[in-house]
C-alpha positions as CSV (number, residue, x, y, z in Angstrom):
1,M,-6.6,3.0,7.1
2,G,-9.0,0.4,6.0
3,L,-12.7,0.9,4.9
4,S,-13.5,0.7,8.7
5,G,-11.2,3.7,9.4
6,E,-9.0,1.7,11.5
7,P,-5.0,1.5,10.6
8,V,-4.1,-1.6,9.1
9,Q,-1.3,-2.1,11.9
10,A,-1.1,-0.2,15.1
11,L,1.9,2.5,15.4
12,G,5.0,0.5,16.4
13,K,3.2,-2.8,16.6
14,D,3.7,-4.7,13.5
15,P,5.6,-8.1,14.5
16,Q,4.6,-9.7,11.6
17,G,6.2,-7.1,9.6
18,I,2.9,-6.8,7.4
19,M,3.7,-3.4,6.1
20,K,7.1,-4.4,4.9
21,R,5.3,-7.3,3.0
22,I,2.7,-4.7,1.6
23,N,5.7,-2.7,0.4
24,G,7.4,-5.6,-1.1
25,E,4.1,-6.6,-3.0
26,L,3.9,-2.9,-4.3
27,A,7.5,-3.0,-5.5
28,K,7.1,-6.6,-7.3
29,R,4.2,-4.9,-9.3
30,G,6.5,-1.8,-10.2
31,F,4.9,0.7,-7.8
32,M,7.5,2.6,-5.9
33,T,6.5,4.0,-2.6
34,Y,7.5,4.1,1.1
35,T,5.6,2.8,4.1
36,D,5.9,4.3,7.4
37,E,4.6,2.2,10.4
38,N,1.2,2.1,9.3
39,K,0.8,4.5,6.4
40,I,1.5,3.9,2.8
41,L,3.1,7.3,1.4
42,V,2.1,7.8,-2.7
43,A,3.6,10.4,-4.3
44,P,2.9,10.6,-7.9
45,P,5.1,12.1,-10.3
46,L,4.4,15.8,-11.1
47,I,3.5,15.1,-14.5
48,I,1.1,11.9,-15.0
49,T,-1.9,11.2,-17.3
50,A,-5.4,10.2,-15.8
51,G,-4.7,7.0,-17.4
52,Q,-1.3,6.3,-15.7
53,L,-3.0,7.5,-12.4
54,A,-5.9,5.0,-12.9
55,E,-3.1,2.1,-14.1
56,E,-1.2,2.9,-10.6
57,M,-4.4,2.7,-8.2
58,A,-5.4,-0.4,-9.6
59,V,-2.0,-1.8,-8.9
60,M,-2.5,-0.2,-5.3
61,N,-6.0,-1.8,-5.1
62,E,-4.7,-5.0,-6.1
63,T,-1.9,-4.9,-3.5
64,L,-4.5,-4.1,-0.8
65,N,-6.6,-6.9,-1.6
66,T,-3.9,-9.2,-1.3
67,A,-2.7,-7.5,2.2
68,D,-6.4,-8.4,3.3
69,G,-5.3,-12.1,3.4
70,M,-2.4,-11.0,5.2
71,V,-4.2,-9.4,8.5
72,G,-7.4,-11.5,8.3
């Protein structure tokens, strides 16, 4: 969900393939995850430092900023 609390895309309604593109952008940046309809599933390793987590969340933030241009 975006800051407004609304999903990026409605369930089953992503004709532009935005979620697939977001997943692709994350993968390009080395962030391995899955997308499911209108959700991004994040499952960090069981052992991760606070610094590593901060780095990965920066990648997520950068990608979501890019995604804003896809839906806006």
